[in-house]
N, C-alpha and C positions, 0 to 999 in steps of 0.2 A: 743624146737620143733618151725622152722621155715615154717611162710605159704605162700604160692608162692603166687604169688603179689593180690587180690580184682583186678580187671577191669571188667567194663563195660563197654555199649553204652549210654553215659547218654541221648543221648535227649532217646532214644525208651526203657530204664525204667522211663523216665517222663511221657511218651509216653501213658504206659502203666500202668503209676500210684503206680507202685509198691511199697514193702517196702522191706526192708532187713536190718534186725539185728543183731548181732554176737558181739562178744572180743576180742581185741585183749592184745595176750603177749606182753608188754617190750621186748621182747628177740626181738620180729619183730618190731622193729619203735628203730633201732640203734643207729638215730643219735636224736632222745628223751635221750638213756642212753648216749652216749659221752658229751649229756648236762647236767646232775642229778649227773655223773663223774667228769664234771668239779667240782661242785658245793662243791664238795668232800673236809675237811678238808687237808692240805694240812702238813708233816709232815715237824723238824725241819734243816733237812739235803735237806728235798723240793722235798721229796716224798711224796706221793700219801699210807695209810698206808690200807695193805691188806684186814688188815679187814674190813676195812671202804666201801671199795669198791667190795664187796663181799655182803654184805649187801644193794647195791645200786641193784644189780641186780637182784632182787627179781619176780622169775619166776612166782611169784603169783600176782605181783599188773595187774592190766588188763584193758581195753580202751572197757567201753561198746561207742556199739554205735548204731546208728537206722538213717537209709535215705530212703529216704519219696519220690518219682517222683511223681512230678503235671502238666495237660495242663492245660491252665485255657481257660475260651471261644478266648480269642481271637487269643489262640495257640502259647504263648508266655507258654515256661518248664520249669521247677523250680524244684530245688531238697536243703528240708530239709535234713541235717543230725544233730542228738544231741552227745553228750556226753557226757560220765561222765564217771573221776577219781583219783583215789588216787595216788599222786606218792610219793615215798620218800627222800626226798632229804634236806640242811640237813641249815641250820640257818647262817645268814651272821655276825652277831653278836656274839654268844658263841659257834659256829661252833656244834654243837647238833644234830641228825640225828629229822626231824619234818614229815607231812606227808602238803601234799597239796590238799588237797581238788578242780576238778571241777567237773561241769556242766555245760555244752557250748549248744550253739546251732544257724547254720550258715543255712542261705537264700541263696543257690546259682540262680542265673535266667542264664538261655543257652542259648548260642549266636551263631548264625554260623557270620562265620569272613569274609564268602562273603556275609552278608545281602548287604543291599543296608544302606551305612554311614548316609544317613537319621534317618533310625531305630535304627541302636548306638548306634548315638548321643542324643538320645531318653531314648535309655537303659542305661549310660555313667550316663545320670542326675540321675538317681536314688538312694538315699544310704539307701533303700530301705532291696534292694539284694548286691553281691555280685554279681559278673559277672563270669564263667564259662566258658569258650572253647567249641562247639561243639566236642568230642570225642568219637569216636569209643574203644578207647582204653582206659576209665579214671580211672589211676593206685588210686582206693579208701586209699591205706590203706598210700598211700603217702600222699592222701590226710589231713585226721585226722592224722598224724603226724606233718605234714604242721600246724597244724592249734593249737597242744597237743603243739607246742615248742614257736610258737608265745604269747599262753595265757599261758605260765611259768614263771614268775615270775625269770625275771635276780638277784635278791640279795635277796632270802625272807630270811622271819625274822620273828620270831616266834609275834604273838599279845598279848602278855602280855614282859614283861621291862625282859629279859633275858640279859641285859647286869650288869647289877649291879654284879650278878652270875661270870662274867665271866673282867679277866684286861686287860689291852693291851699287846704289846710285850715291854717288858721290864720294866713293871707300877710295880712299888712295892708298897705295903701297905706303912701309915709314922706310924710308931713307937712312935711315940707323940701324937694321936692320940686319944690313954686314956685320955692326961692326958688335951685334948680339953674341958669336962666337967667340970674339977675342978677350972675352971677359975675363977673366980672373978671380977666385976667390979663394 
């Protein structure tokens, strides 16, 4: 089940100090699903294993989000976004499925692009906040998906050494390795 885009007027949301929380299914994030599918192991024939791909598209995998709006005493508008998710991807060493847990926090300052340039210069010098353009129909699902995609590792690997369990393509074990222990110096 795909949900329609969540669109908010970001300045009005911040002015009213609104709070929004919810869960997105991976099915609602087609670009993220494509990224996870691109990390799936490829068979020798050059195709992706169908069973492997179906294990990626879990509809149970959710992205939990919380969005808070804020306006400070000076009249600046802010959005605070928190994301939590556990995605199923593949270790690029052993090609086994592995979970990637993400817990992310983002802070945006909303600016009006029609504002004076001197105001924009002050905003751009700050590293505390990312900039969001004032928008009466900001797509929240697209924003969440963008942030998750940027935070997802390009080549995820297990934290433990799984390379020993997997051999490189074409690598064969040495049949004489057992005799190495018998050599006396």
